[in-house]
Each structure stands twice: as structure tokens, then as C-alpha cells.
C-alpha positions as a printed NumPy array, in Angstrom:
array([[ 39.544,  87.967,  95.8  ],
       [ 41.824,  88.617,  92.96 ],
       [ 41.281,  86.318,  89.812],
       [ 43.25 ,  83.278,  90.539],
       [ 43.484,  82.726,  86.555],
       [ 45.34 ,  85.806,  86.386],
       [ 47.804,  85.155,  89.385],
       [ 48.549,  81.792,  87.879],
       [ 49.679,  83.341,  84.621],
       [ 51.651,  86.018,  86.457],
       [ 53.556,  83.226,  88.859],
       [ 54.578,  81.431,  85.891],
       [ 56.291,  84.663,  84.66 ],
       [ 58.389,  85.323,  87.653],
       [ 61.619,  84.663,  89.269],
       [ 60.401,  83.645,  92.982],
       [ 56.567,  83.049,  92.66 ],
       [ 57.253,  81.393,  96.263],
       [ 56.984,  84.878,  97.212],
       [ 53.496,  85.335,  96.209],
       [ 51.309,  82.092,  97.023],
       [ 51.447,  81.96 , 100.978],
       [ 50.134,  78.912, 101.986],
       [ 53.309,  78.111, 104.381],
       [ 53.464,  75.595, 107.444],
       [ 52.475,  78.077, 110.573],
       [ 49.908,  80.297, 108.277],
       [ 46.911,  81.251, 109.446],
       [ 43.741,  81.496, 107.028],
       [ 40.473,  82.891, 108.741],
       [ 37.454,  83.11 , 105.864],
       [ 37.003,  86.601, 105.341],
       [ 33.219,  86.101, 105.705],
       [ 33.504,  84.997, 109.451],
       [ 35.572,  87.891, 110.738],
       [ 34.869,  91.329, 111.633],
       [ 37.714,  92.962, 111.479],
       [ 40.922,  92.552, 108.979],
       [ 44.134,  93.858, 109.252],
       [ 47.064,  93.639, 106.762],
       [ 50.482,  93.488, 108.126],
       [ 52.396,  95.441, 105.086],
       [ 56.182,  95.014, 105.08 ],
       [ 57.871,  97.367, 102.535],
       [ 60.15 ,  95.189, 101.242],
       [ 60.675,  91.786,  99.517],
       [ 59.619,  88.565, 101.202],
       [ 63.049,  87.11 , 102.456],
       [ 63.518,  90.393, 104.44 ],
       [ 60.003,  90.52 , 105.724],
       [ 59.636,  86.876, 106.723],
       [ 62.906,  87.647, 108.914],
       [ 61.735,  90.47 , 110.87 ],
       [ 60.377,  89.191, 114.482],
       [ 58.249,  91.507, 115.237],
       [ 55.845,  90.055, 112.061],
       [ 55.177,  86.675, 113.998],
       [ 54.361,  88.949, 117.009],
       [ 51.442,  91.106, 115.353],
       [ 50.199,  88.179, 113.285],
       [ 49.356,  85.506, 115.89 ],
       [ 48.456,  88.609, 118.502],
       [ 45.63 ,  89.886, 116.074],
       [ 44.757,  86.338, 114.754],
       [ 44.283,  84.753, 118.676],
       [ 41.232,  87.015, 118.61 ],
       [ 38.361,  85.622, 117.483],
       [ 36.464,  87.714, 115.05 ],
       [ 40.094,  89.543, 113.756],
       [ 42.25 ,  88.574, 110.628],
       [ 45.842,  89.383, 110.139],
       [ 47.256,  88.477, 106.745],
       [ 50.537,  89.657, 105.201],
       [ 51.614,  91.63 , 102.438],
       [ 54.961,  92.567, 101.102],
       [ 56.347,  94.381,  98.656],
       [ 56.828,  92.802,  94.967],
       [ 59.773,  92.591,  93.376],
       [ 60.072,  94.497,  89.992],
       [ 59.54 ,  91.476,  87.816],
       [ 56.468,  90.764,  89.722],
       [ 55.079,  94.517,  90.176],
       [ 55.341,  94.468,  85.907],
       [ 53.708,  91.808,  85.693],
       [ 50.936,  92.664,  87.766],
       [ 50.424,  95.836,  85.985],
       [ 50.1  ,  93.713,  82.792],
       [ 47.105,  91.929,  83.987],
       [ 45.646,  94.811,  85.916],
       [ 46.459,  92.371,  89.354],
       [ 46.148,  94.898,  92.698],
       [ 48.746,  94.123,  95.439],
       [ 46.855,  91.462,  97.539],
       [ 47.366,  89.711, 100.778],
       [ 49.097,  86.107, 100.939],
       [ 46.476,  84.637, 103.146],
       [ 43.035,  85.265, 101.372],
       [ 44.304,  86.549,  98.142],
       [ 42.418,  90.047,  98.905],
       [ 43.452,  93.579,  97.377],
       [ 44.792,  95.84 ,  99.943],
       [ 41.766,  98.388,  99.393],
       [ 39.378,  95.708, 100.847],
       [ 40.859,  95.382, 104.321],
       [ 39.966,  97.621, 107.172],
       [ 43.177,  99.188, 108.578],
       [ 46.532,  98.464, 106.688],
       [ 49.566,  98.353, 109.129],
       [ 53.09 ,  99.138, 107.771],
       [ 56.385,  98.521, 109.535],
       [ 59.077, 101.536, 109.29 ],
       [ 62.209,  99.597, 109.876],
       [ 64.044, 102.166, 107.483],
       [ 63.808, 105.603, 106.209],
       [ 64.894, 104.293, 102.604],
       [ 61.646, 102.23 , 102.223],
       [ 59.328, 104.939, 102.245],
       [ 59.198, 104.76 ,  98.498],
       [ 57.955, 101.215,  98.503],
       [ 55.332, 101.794, 101.174],
       [ 53.847, 104.747,  98.873],
       [ 54.3  , 102.58 ,  95.745],
       [ 52.85 ,  99.327,  97.856],
       [ 49.774, 101.918,  98.271],
       [ 49.549, 102.864,  94.391],
       [ 49.662,  99.143,  93.55 ],
       [ 46.97 ,  98.169,  95.841],
       [ 44.348, 100.873,  94.649],
       [ 44.41 , 103.371,  97.768],
       [ 45.236, 107.376,  97.175],
       [ 48.379, 108.51 ,  98.753],
       [ 47.574, 111.51 , 100.49 ],
       [ 45.435, 110.7  , 104.085],
       [ 43.632, 113.894, 103.045],
       [ 42.004, 112.078,  99.801],
       [ 40.993, 108.794, 101.49 ],
       [ 37.52 , 108.581, 102.515],
       [ 35.421, 105.699, 104.071],
       [ 35.743, 103.872, 101.038],
       [ 39.327, 103.22 , 101.973],
       [ 41.224, 101.329, 104.353],
       [ 42.622, 103.235, 107.508],
       [ 46.497, 103.721, 106.751],
       [ 48.819, 102.903, 110.296],
       [ 52.818, 103.015, 110.556],
       [ 54.898, 101.92 , 113.399],
       [ 58.308, 100.71 , 113.974],
       [ 61.42 , 102.517, 115.385],
       [ 61.443, 105.165, 112.609],
       [ 57.99 , 106.162, 113.92 ],
       [ 59.972, 108.14 , 116.496],
       [ 60.053, 110.863, 113.832],
       [ 56.62 , 109.888, 111.662],
       [ 56.924, 113.533, 110.15 ],
       [ 58.399, 112.698, 107.118],
       [ 55.487, 110.272, 106.274],
       [ 52.638, 112.426, 107.86 ],
       [ 50.934, 113.451, 105.162],
       [ 50.306, 109.606, 104.161],
       [ 49.834, 107.949, 107.443],
       [ 46.304, 108.183, 108.976],
       [ 47.724, 107.243, 112.529],
       [ 51.208, 106.059, 113.827],
       [ 52.019, 104.069, 116.937],
       [ 54.995, 105.565, 118.661],
       [ 56.87 , 103.044, 120.949],
       [ 56.304,  99.19 , 120.926],
       [ 53.141,  99.164, 119.057],
       [ 51.723,  95.489, 120.471],
       [ 50.959,  97.279, 123.37 ],
       [ 48.454,  99.7  , 122.121],
       [ 47.827,  97.956, 118.618],
       [ 45.041,  95.88 , 119.938],
       [ 42.765,  99.332, 121.91 ],
       [ 43.151, 100.863, 118.58 ],
       [ 41.284,  97.786, 116.915],
       [ 38.699,  97.421, 119.64 ],
       [ 38.289, 101.538, 119.403],
       [ 38.06 , 101.308, 115.503],
       [ 35.309,  98.556, 115.539],
       [ 33.533, 100.311, 117.982],
       [ 33.337, 103.717, 116.319],
       [ 32.641, 101.514, 112.673],
       [ 29.74 , 100.01 , 114.769],
       [ 28.286, 102.782, 115.673],
       [ 28.285, 104.442, 112.078],
       [ 30.774, 107.   , 113.135],
       [ 33.165, 108.46 , 110.385],
       [ 37.012, 108.297, 110.211],
       [ 37.66 , 111.465, 111.669],
       [ 35.844, 110.908, 114.379],
       [ 37.686, 107.787, 114.932],
       [ 41.07 , 109.475, 114.644],
       [ 40.13 , 112.112, 117.123],
       [ 39.4  , 109.309, 120.067],
       [ 42.465, 107.14 , 118.996],
       [ 45.063, 110.209, 119.291],
       [ 43.846, 110.23 , 123.179],
       [ 45.426, 106.799, 123.469],
       [ 49.289, 106.622, 124.595],
       [ 51.503, 106.027, 122.012],
       [ 49.034, 107.111, 119.063],
       [ 49.927, 109.994, 117.525],
       [ 47.317, 111.351, 114.633],
       [ 49.388, 113.998, 112.123],
       [ 46.041, 115.343, 110.404],
       [ 45.06 , 117.035, 113.868],
       [ 48.241, 119.229, 113.864],
       [ 50.095, 122.197, 111.587],
       [ 53.647, 123.34 , 111.313],
       [ 54.426, 126.46 , 111.154],
       [ 58.107, 127.93 , 109.871],
       [ 60.773, 130.913, 110.304],
       [ 61.662, 132.279, 107.396],
       [ 65.104, 130.426, 107.353],
       [ 63.072, 127.259, 107.074],
       [ 63.23 , 126.1  , 110.656],
       [ 60.079, 125.143, 112.687],
       [ 58.452, 128.042, 114.844],
       [ 55.914, 126.128, 116.384],
       [ 53.259, 123.096, 116.322],
       [ 49.672, 124.108, 116.533],
       [ 46.997, 121.849, 117.553],
       [ 43.563, 121.738, 115.251],
       [ 41.907, 119.984, 117.127],
       [ 41.055, 121.212, 120.995],
       [ 41.566, 117.79 , 122.599],
       [ 45.015, 117.14 , 120.455],
       [ 47.724, 116.033, 122.94 ],
       [ 50.631, 118.471, 122.191],
       [ 52.654, 115.579, 123.41 ],
       [ 52.381, 111.707, 122.47 ],
       [ 54.268, 109.592, 125.293],
       [ 55.624, 106.249, 123.891],
       [ 53.648, 102.961, 124.459],
       [ 55.888, 100.617, 126.38 ],
       [ 55.388,  97.054, 127.938],
       [ 56.925,  97.094, 131.618],
       [ 57.226,  93.124, 131.927],
       [ 58.189,  91.477, 128.787],
       [ 56.716,  88.133, 130.511],
       [ 53.237,  89.38 , 130.087],
       [ 53.681,  90.382, 126.634],
       [ 52.066,  88.409, 123.663],
       [ 54.961,  85.575, 123.007],
       [ 54.246,  83.766, 119.756],
       [ 53.815,  80.285, 119.925],
       [ 54.051,  79.582, 116.37 ],
       [ 56.928,  80.751, 113.866],
       [ 55.693,  80.954, 109.812],
       [ 58.25 ,  78.649, 107.873],
       [ 59.049,  80.561, 104.509],
       [ 58.562,  78.735, 101.41 ],
       [ 61.85 ,  79.561, 100.142],
       [ 65.024,  80.716, 101.883],
       [ 64.874,  83.944, 103.847],
       [ 67.768,  86.376, 105.232],
       [ 67.433,  84.572, 108.951],
       [ 66.075,  81.417, 108.605],
       [ 66.443,  80.376, 112.175],
       [ 64.698,  80.725, 115.502],
       [ 64.475,  84.338, 117.004],
       [ 63.904,  84.759, 121.049],
       [ 64.152,  88.076, 122.842],
       [ 66.015,  88.294, 125.571],
       [ 65.34 ,  91.782, 126.925],
       [ 64.653,  95.157, 125.413],
       [ 66.547,  98.432, 125.714],
       [ 70.418,  99.022, 126.411],
       [ 72.135, 100.428, 129.361],
       [ 75.247, 101.115, 127.836],
       [ 74.7  , 104.947, 126.621],
       [ 76.446, 104.798, 123.275],
       [ 75.525, 107.95 , 122.154],
       [ 74.896, 107.14 , 118.154],
       [ 72.183, 104.61 , 118.877],
       [ 68.688, 105.6  , 118.804],
       [ 67.383, 102.113, 119.749],
       [ 69.404, 102.414, 122.915],
       [ 68.07 , 105.43 , 124.03 ],
       [ 64.203, 105.191, 123.095],
       [ 64.01 , 101.66 , 124.3  ],
       [ 65.107, 102.582, 127.915],
       [ 64.191, 101.496, 130.543],
       [ 65.701,  97.929, 130.029],
       [ 63.152,  95.246, 130.708],
       [ 64.295,  91.344, 130.556],
       [ 62.445,  88.183, 129.916],
       [ 62.988,  84.925, 132.88 ],
       [ 65.089,  82.598, 131.397],
       [ 61.976,  79.946, 131.974],
       [ 59.926,  82.473, 129.315],
       [ 62.953,  82.439, 126.804],
       [ 63.221,  78.524, 126.935],
       [ 59.661,  77.807, 126.596],
       [ 59.952,  80.013, 123.23 ],
       [ 62.632,  78.79 , 121.839],
       [ 61.39 ,  75.05 , 122.791],
       [ 58.124,  75.652, 121.086],
       [ 59.449,  77.313, 117.953],
       [ 62.014,  74.913, 117.542],
       [ 59.232,  72.071, 117.757],
       [ 57.375,  73.412, 115.182],
       [ 59.687,  74.976, 112.839],
       [ 62.277,  72.308, 112.658],
       [ 65.351,  75.102, 112.502],
       [ 68.707,  74.142, 113.665],
       [ 69.541,  77.37 , 114.892],
       [ 68.365,  79.744, 118.045],
       [ 69.661,  83.66 , 117.795],
       [ 69.587,  85.326, 121.181],
       [ 68.085,  88.922, 119.998],
       [ 68.718,  92.227, 121.987],
       [ 70.728,  95.333, 121.725],
       [ 73.626,  93.81 , 123.817],
       [ 72.732,  90.349, 124.683],
       [ 76.128,  90.164, 126.827],
       [ 74.615,  92.372, 129.184],
       [ 71.977,  90.28 , 129.865],
       [ 72.619,  88.988, 133.517],
       [ 71.521,  85.491, 133.409],
       [ 72.99 ,  84.795, 129.912],
       [ 75.39 ,  82.036, 131.177],
       [ 72.411,  80.315, 132.603],
       [ 70.5  ,  80.596, 129.639],
       [ 73.094,  79.099, 127.169],
       [ 73.931,  76.274, 129.574],
       [ 70.224,  75.31 , 129.885],
       [ 70.071,  75.358, 125.935],
       [ 73.709,  73.403, 125.748],
       [ 71.889,  70.789, 128.199],
       [ 68.897,  70.386, 125.771],
       [ 70.117,  70.788, 122.417],
       [ 73.837,  70.2  , 122.146],
       [ 73.062,  66.483, 121.572],
       [ 70.779,  67.491, 118.074],
       [ 73.433,  69.817, 116.782],
       [ 71.501,  73.119, 117.734],
       [ 73.511,  76.325, 116.783],
       [ 73.337,  79.2  , 119.18 ],
       [ 74.169,  82.643, 117.855],
       [ 74.405,  85.896, 119.184],
       [ 73.798,  88.771, 116.867],
       [ 76.928,  90.761, 117.999],
       [ 79.39 ,  90.41 , 121.291],
       [ 80.778,  93.16 , 123.009],
       [ 84.877,  93.485, 122.93 ],
       [ 84.972,  93.519, 126.592],
       [ 85.478,  90.569, 129.377],
       [ 82.283,  89.904, 129.861],
       [ 81.551,  88.375, 126.598],
       [ 84.467,  86.065, 127.432],
       [ 82.616,  83.593, 129.613],
       [ 79.893,  83.449, 126.666],
       [ 82.408,  82.297, 124.06 ],
       [ 84.017,  79.591, 126.111],
       [ 80.243,  78.004, 126.375],
       [ 78.822,  78.51 , 122.696],
       [ 81.715,  76.902, 121.588],
       [ 80.521,  73.488, 122.81 ],
       [ 77.847,  73.769, 120.078],
       [ 78.247,  74.315, 116.343],
       [ 81.17 ,  77.279, 115.702],
       [ 80.24 ,  80.27 , 113.672],
       [ 82.467,  83.215, 112.947],
       [ 82.163,  86.143, 115.341],
       [ 80.755,  89.58 , 114.945],
       [ 82.098,  92.733, 116.847],
       [ 81.09 ,  96.482, 116.74 ],
       [ 84.66 ,  98.486, 117.941],
       [ 82.766, 101.818, 116.145],
       [ 85.976, 103.551, 116.226],
       [ 89.234, 103.106, 115.12 ],
       [ 91.037, 105.141, 118.223],
       [ 90.237, 105.156, 122.163],
       [ 89.751, 108.519, 121.938],
       [ 86.86 , 108.449, 119.697],
       [ 85.477, 105.227, 121.35 ],
       [ 85.469, 107.831, 124.305],
       [ 83.59 , 110.184, 122.241],
       [ 80.633, 107.704, 121.005],
       [ 80.559, 106.414, 124.948],
       [ 81.58 , 102.938, 123.403],
       [ 82.602, 101.598, 126.744],
       [ 85.439,  99.299, 125.691],
       [ 89.019,  99.98 , 125.675],
       [ 92.149,  98.045, 124.192],
       [ 92.799,  96.099, 126.496],
       [ 89.214,  94.651, 126.385],
       [ 89.921,  94.26 , 122.611],
       [ 92.805,  92.408, 122.859],
       [ 92.15 ,  90.05 , 125.85 ],
       [ 88.764,  89.094, 123.685],
       [ 90.246,  88.844, 120.496],
       [ 92.891,  86.433, 122.015],
       [ 90.537,  83.784, 123.784],
       [ 88.274,  83.57 , 120.595],
       [ 91.405,  82.662, 118.169],
       [ 92.703,  80.181, 121.084],
       [ 89.437,  78.679, 121.203],
       [ 89.533,  78.27 , 117.221],
       [ 87.783,  80.969, 115.497],
       [ 89.268,  82.557, 112.634],
       [ 86.757,  84.497, 110.791],
       [ 86.392,  87.749, 112.912],
       [ 83.902,  90.477, 111.22 ],
       [ 84.735,  94.057, 112.75 ],
       [ 81.976,  96.883, 112.422],
       [ 83.214, 100.477, 112.305],
       [ 81.594, 103.82 , 111.436],
       [ 82.971, 106.591, 109.779],
       [ 82.186, 110.1  , 109.493],
       [ 81.278, 110.219, 113.865],
       [ 81.327, 113.604, 115.291],
       [ 84.551, 115.148, 115.828],
       [ 86.125, 112.207, 113.84 ],
       [ 90.014, 113.133, 112.296],
       [ 91.895, 111.235, 109.452],
       [ 93.971, 109.895, 112.55 ],
       [ 90.693, 108.201, 113.552],
       [ 90.512, 106.678, 110.117],
       [ 93.356, 105.217, 110.198],
       [ 93.086, 103.902, 113.387],
       [ 90.409, 101.316, 111.732],
       [ 93.296, 100.1  , 109.402],
       [ 95.665,  99.731, 112.499],
       [ 93.017,  98.144, 114.484],
       [ 92.545,  95.338, 111.659],
       [ 96.072,  94.863, 111.257],
       [ 96.505,  94.592, 114.824],
       [ 93.558,  91.848, 114.866],
       [ 95.984,  89.791, 112.152],
       [ 99.309,  90.245, 114.328],
       [ 97.306,  88.887, 117.292],
       [ 96.236,  86.14 , 115.22 ],
       [ 99.787,  84.956, 114.228],
       [102.007,  86.333, 117.264],
       [100.45 ,  83.068, 119.428],
       [102.621,  79.907, 119.196],
       [102.342,  77.638, 115.956],
       [100.445,  74.95 , 117.696],
       [ 97.901,  77.057, 118.937],
       [ 97.254,  78.534, 115.528],
       [ 93.969,  77.355, 114.638],
       [ 91.759,  78.049, 111.03 ],
       [ 92.417,  80.032, 108.151],
       [ 92.175,  83.591, 109.51 ],
       [ 90.046,  86.054, 107.608],
       [ 89.435,  89.375, 109.106],
       [ 86.181,  91.651, 107.463],
       [ 86.163,  95.636, 107.896],
       [ 82.877,  96.617, 107.47 ],
       [ 82.573, 100.666, 107.647],
       [ 79.058, 102.571, 107.523],
       [ 78.92 , 106.136, 107.448],
       [ 77.459, 107.923, 110.135],
       [ 73.937, 109.012, 110.203],
       [ 72.642, 111.333, 112.976],
       [ 69.213, 110.039, 114.319],
       [ 66.524, 111.745, 116.229],
       [ 66.732, 111.306, 120.38 ],
       [ 70.249, 110.78 , 120.369],
       [ 73.188, 113.237, 121.587],
       [ 74.117, 113.338, 118.321],
       [ 70.53 , 114.464, 116.668],
       [ 72.275, 118.208, 116.423],
       [ 75.068, 117.338, 114.646],
       [ 75.251, 117.493, 110.982],
       [ 76.318, 114.841, 108.918],
       [ 79.341, 114.5  , 106.849],
       [ 79.28 , 115.729, 102.982],
       [ 79.664, 112.888, 100.145],
       [ 83.169, 114.357,  99.345],
       [ 84.301, 113.979, 102.911],
       [ 82.925, 110.344, 103.107],
       [ 84.352, 109.631, 100.174],
       [ 87.75 , 110.733, 101.294],
       [ 87.696, 108.942, 104.504],
       [ 86.571, 105.553, 103.091],
       [ 89.227, 105.645, 100.136],
       [ 92.023, 106.481, 103.103],
       [ 90.573, 103.251, 104.792],
       [ 91.068, 101.552, 101.877],
       [ 94.423, 102.676, 100.886],
       [ 95.492, 102.185, 104.565],
       [ 94.299,  98.08 , 104.792],
       [ 97.375,  96.67 , 102.991],
       [ 96.894,  92.724, 104.552],
       [ 95.721,  90.14 , 102.211],
       [ 93.762,  88.617, 105.403],
       [ 92.035,  91.724, 105.648],
       [ 88.985,  92.918, 103.368],
       [ 87.207,  96.171, 103.604],
       [ 83.676,  96.887, 102.787],
       [ 82.374, 100.38 , 102.286],
       [ 78.787, 101.546, 102.5  ],
       [ 77.377, 104.025,  99.979],
       [ 77.713, 107.591, 101.161],
       [ 75.02 , 108.691,  98.898],
       [ 72.465, 106.058, 100.557],
       [ 73.688, 107.305, 103.711],
       [ 73.103, 110.949, 103.248],
       [ 69.435, 110.349, 101.991],
       [ 68.589, 108.444, 105.167],
       [ 70.1  , 111.274, 106.896],
       [ 67.933, 113.743, 105.102],
       [ 65.062, 111.809, 105.923],
       [ 65.515, 110.59 , 109.524],
       [ 65.912, 114.083, 110.347],
       [ 63.214, 115.517, 108.149],
       [ 60.145, 117.632, 108.77 ],
       [ 56.517, 117.306, 107.415],
       [ 57.71 , 118.794, 104.122],
       [ 59.887, 115.912, 103.073],
       [ 57.216, 113.399, 102.418],
       [ 56.746, 116.071,  98.932],
       [ 60.366, 114.653,  97.801],
       [ 60.141, 111.324,  98.78 ],
       [ 56.431, 111.57 ,  96.949],
       [ 58.324, 113.275,  93.983],
       [ 61.215, 110.721,  94.364],
       [ 58.309, 107.897,  93.716],
       [ 56.859, 109.663,  90.684],
       [ 60.339, 109.82 ,  89.216],
       [ 60.711, 106.121,  89.285],
       [ 62.545, 105.442,  93.057],
       [ 61.86 , 101.874,  94.013],
       [ 63.572,  99.89 ,  96.32 ],
       [ 66.08 , 102.442,  97.563],
       [ 67.501, 100.272, 100.287],
       [ 69.338,  98.035,  97.353],
       [ 72.287,  99.048,  96.214],
       [ 71.727,  98.291,  92.457],
       [ 68.044, 100.265,  92.416],
       [ 68.967, 103.373,  94.66 ],
       [ 69.943, 106.172,  92.553],
       [ 70.734, 109.071,  93.996],
       [ 69.945, 111.488,  91.081],
       [ 66.82 , 110.899,  91.259],
       [ 66.442, 111.653,  95.461],
       [ 68.641, 114.936,  94.44 ],
       [ 65.877, 116.091,  91.267],
       [ 62.853, 115.184,  94.141],
       [ 64.314, 117.549,  96.873],
       [ 65.25 , 120.356,  94.143],
       [ 61.673, 120.303,  92.335],
       [ 59.854, 120.342,  95.563],
       [ 61.984, 123.315,  96.437],
       [ 63.778, 121.561,  99.583],
       [ 67.663, 121.25 , 100.344],
       [ 68.952, 117.975, 101.218],
       [ 72.013, 119.824, 102.957],
       [ 69.316, 121.622, 105.134],
       [ 68.119, 118.087, 106.828],
       [ 71.298, 116.215, 106.332],
       [ 74.544, 118.222, 106.854],
       [ 73.276, 121.281, 108.862],
       [ 74.301, 121.134, 112.292],
       [ 71.355, 122.17 , 114.45 ],
       [ 71.418, 124.841, 117.481],
       [ 70.78 , 123.301, 120.939],
       [ 67.254, 125.512, 120.903],
       [ 66.235, 124.648, 117.966],
       [ 62.294, 123.173, 117.746],
       [ 62.885, 119.881, 115.983],
       [ 60.356, 117.991, 114.163],
       [ 60.274, 115.149, 116.943],
       [ 60.13 , 117.245, 119.886],
       [ 56.372, 116.718, 120.374],
       [ 57.634, 112.59 , 120.863],
       [ 58.079, 111.77 , 124.646],
       [ 60.229, 108.51 , 124.9  ],
       [ 60.892, 109.235, 128.63 ],
       [ 64.405, 110.902, 127.82 ],
       [ 64.983, 114.574, 128.907],
       [ 66.029, 116.931, 126.216],
       [ 68.494, 118.232, 129.097],
       [ 69.951, 114.595, 129.277],
       [ 70.845, 114.671, 125.794],
       [ 72.09 , 118.017, 125.614],
       [ 74.433, 116.722, 128.627],
       [ 75.755, 114.043, 126.822],
       [ 76.335, 115.91 , 123.435],
       [ 78.422, 118.215, 125.922],
       [ 80.363, 115.456, 127.049],
       [ 81.233, 113.936, 124.024],
       [ 82.354, 117.069, 122.517],
       [ 84.834, 117.323, 125.553],
       [ 85.202, 113.315, 124.961],
       [ 84.288, 112.333, 128.7  ],
       [ 82.578, 108.89 , 129.099],
       [ 79.058, 108.214, 131.259],
       [ 78.932, 104.897, 132.842],
       [ 76.541, 101.786, 131.97 ],
       [ 73.291, 103.41 , 134.34 ],
       [ 73.081,  99.394, 135.752],
       [ 75.937, 100.593, 137.74 ],
       [ 74.892, 104.714, 138.481],
       [ 71.997, 106.522, 137.706],
       [ 72.573, 108.87 , 134.614],
       [ 69.828, 111.305, 134.819],
       [ 68.298, 110.304, 131.707],
       [ 64.491, 111.198, 132.882],
       [ 62.858, 107.623, 131.886],
       [ 61.838, 107.105, 135.397],
       [ 59.382, 109.865, 135.174],
       [ 56.859, 108.061, 133.114],
       [ 58.374, 104.679, 132.444],
       [ 59.149, 103.054, 135.926],
       [ 60.6  ,  99.327, 135.944],
       [ 63.383,  97.633, 134.49 ],
       [ 67.265,  98.783, 135.482],
       [ 66.831, 102.839, 136.059],
       [ 68.153, 103.318, 139.527],
       [ 65.97 , 106.105, 140.321],
       [ 62.933, 104.233, 140.322]])
């Protein structure tokens, strides 16, 4: 354990000591002397963000329910805390037992966002752990990582001992048991890693080498160990009703980003949006029963005291029993003024009935994601909504008293023209016209339309994985055109930093060599890169330059359809042929139907049966 006197001095000098003390209601503290295996769940951002991540409660309670296992939490310290820790010589520690990171058996990071990678390395450094995997021996903890960004693990391959590909909760306990078995037998880390690589969903990067062509593209991937699998299949949970569902929620010490009960109602998506990595990699769709959801919500509300429930999924209105679920929630909680919220609504007829029901609870604002400003571009990305859908949904919302509308768009999408950019501004003005064109007595509330425009980032395992990203100049021109095109005082425009998106694009489709640039960026002072006030593009430019790499090569370069991609060895169930067909249809502006209604031949039924694949 760390020196309590030093910690007390530090906490008296930092802005938010509640981030670093632990002892929350719902937390689980086990005596380190009574456990056989200690796992530290590491979230590479501040407490307020990490405590809003629903996967934390799942992993935390999954491990802690097992006798002899302990899971503790650690978050990235804010800059004031890091400075004080370095002054006092205090290493980064866990919240539950105040144990230094280097004293755990396994340190597991979640990879939610590429721009958190320098935070991961910084946390390891603050914990006294060598950054390079090849420099760590039995004295140090095993470093694991999982999460959505692990579908392309290569940029972090030099630092991580093993990755969980897919739904890590399925394979995590297998890995922990195997680790305990090998350690008890006195077998070394390398032997354990070779054995772990045989498990579904586990990738051990040290078992492979990459060879490159003269132009910098990948020539081939070579296994160093004879038994290293050349394909790593994702792990997944066939039945969500059988998965581990937490019966408790840790109540944060301070206000966090999402201060509410969150219930995941299903995984996956059948809509087939061509930009969406999560919708592609989480196939097939699997649902929880209404009774399972209600039980989870009830236990969490009773234990937490929260007054809001968020029904979480990629496309909540696609849950076939959503109306039944909402009616049940209303019957149980309307008298207690419990608010039910949905992360985002589709602008189609399926949303109308949902709006009609949740308005009987406390009203909040509405968030929609048209993604593109013209019908042509919505067809390119396979968004699956029409202008009639948009008008009908908004008119219903306005008639029922909603006046706060948030609209999310992307700029820089494949085939985009300046007419599409102007289309975003035109659509925002159209929303205002719809509101004020109604009869006077129907106008309720003070309208506020917020347009949020992010920069498109091509992602692995999407039909757009071969597309080049716009240059900074192109993004800037499009962003300014959008701002100039919005003229109404009722409309505000938020435009994301294209430099941040450009770095995300370079890393998300990077190969193993990009790890050198990430390490160099850390050495040059990069930390909290996902925070606009701390992100410094010039550091990343210098890092890539000093490591002999090109940002353009990874971010802006279109990839030939036959190029070996860094993530090609990962099997998500999707065939590359399906992604290629969807890419070609996108260029032609052709729409692919929702695969709930007809099979689109994605291939996911081959190894991952279940859910809504008509092929099964």
C-alpha cells in the first residue's frame, strides 16, 4: 500500500480529491492478503468519465463475485494530481486498497477511444511499469486490453501482452483461471501467453511479426510460435440473458458524466450504416428479455437512489418489445417521477410511438442523428431514413411539446460534395420552419436547435475502411461553409476539431509501427489527447516525423481493395467480400435493407449463430 500520510498531503492540494479516495457506496474492498489473484481495471481517462462506463460494473462485479479474486479500479489522474504524485514520489494506485499498479497480477485497460492511448502509457509509467512488453518480466503485472478499439490492436501491440477481441467478459474469466493455473505451477509468462493465445477472442501480439513492402504497406504476417493461430475469432455471448448482469452499481463520490441507471437492452444492430464499426462488429443482434431488463433496473434504482433510467443500445427503437418495456417502466415508476431516456432516436415512424409513451414521464430534450444533410448522401451511408420520416417525426415531437432538438451530422463522408454540406444547414432551417409553421396554439416552448458536426473517421471492419479521410484543409473549408450557411438565431452549430479527428483516423487504421509514434508523442508531452484543451496537434506531427512515419499514409490514403490491412487477421464474422460489396454499393448510392427483413450475406452466421440472422 502507498504511504497514507503522503496521500493525505496530496489530496489537500488537488482540485477534486473525490476522484482519488474510493470508498463509494457499492464498491467492493477485499483484503489483499486473502485473495489469490488481483486484477486492476484501468480506465484511461478521469474518474468522471470512467465511472460512466457501463462495462466497468460488469467486469468489476464479474471478477469480485469469485472467491479468491479481487478487482479494483484505477483511473487516469488529472494533471494536478499527477504533478503532486511526482513531487511526493507516490505511484499510481488503485482506489479500493491503495495498492501501486506494479503490485497487481494483471492490469486491464479498456480501449474505448484511440486518443486515450497516451494516457494508457502514462498510467503504466506512473505505476512504475515498463512500457514495452518485451522489457517486462515476472516481476511486473501482465498488461491486458480490450474494448471496441481492440478490433485493430496493432497500434498498441508493442505495449500490451494480450488483447481481448470482442466481448471480453466472455473470455476474461478463462484467462484469469489459466493465469492462476500457470502461476501456481511455476510456469513463466511466455508459456502462459502461448496457452492463452489458443482461447477464442485472445490475441497475443508477441507471437507474430509483420513484414512490409517497399511502399510501406503490409506484405505478410508471420507467426513466431508454431501453434500461434493465424486468425483470431472474436468472443461473443450468444444469449445476453445468460450473461453476467451486475446487481449493484458503484455510486460515484462526485458528479460524473452519466449520473443515472443504465440498462443495455440489446447488442448489435441490423440497420447496416456503412460508417458504423460497432454496428458491424457486434453482429448478430442479441436481445435481453423484458423481465431481465426490469429486474436489472429495479435492483439498480433501489440500490443507487437515481431518478433516471437510460435504455442503452446502438439503435434502441429497434428493440421489438420496446413499447412493452416502456409501459412496464411507466407503470412502476411514473409516480416516483423517474425519467426514462434513450441515447438517440431514429428519425422514422418507429420512433413516434416511443415518443408518445415516454412523454408521460419527465420530459427531456430529443437527440437525432440524420448523419447527412441530403437524401443522396444518406443513401450512400445506408442511413435508411427519408425526408418524409424526418418531417413526420419532428412534427410529432413538436406537437407533443418538445422544443429542444439536437441533430448529429458527419462531414467528410465518402462522395460528399459542398451541396451535401449546405444540405445540413438547409435541414436545420427546415426544422425551424416546421416548428413555426404550425398553428399558434400548438407552439409550445422556446425552440432551440443544436447542430453538431463531427469529422468522419474511416474505421476498420466497415465498408468505408478503404476510404481516405479528408485533409485538414478540406475539413476546415466544409466546417466554415456549414457555419456560414446557418443564419437563424434559433440554431447553434458545434463543429469538432478536425485535427483531433485526423489523428484518430491515423491511429484507428494504423499498423504496428504507429506504436512508436504514440510512445514518442507521450515523451513529447502528449496526455489527455481526447480533451480539446490538452490536445496539441503539433506534438503528434513531430512524433510521426521523428519516427519516420506519415500521418497522410494512415489517415488520408485510400486503400486498394486488395491491400493487406493491419486488422485482417481478426474474424468478426463479417466476410471481406460483404464489406467490399457494401463499399461498391455506397459509391453507387445504393441502399441495403435492414437485415431483420432479408439476409444481406454478411457471413456472421458462419461462426456466430443466433440473433436476427435469417441465414441461421
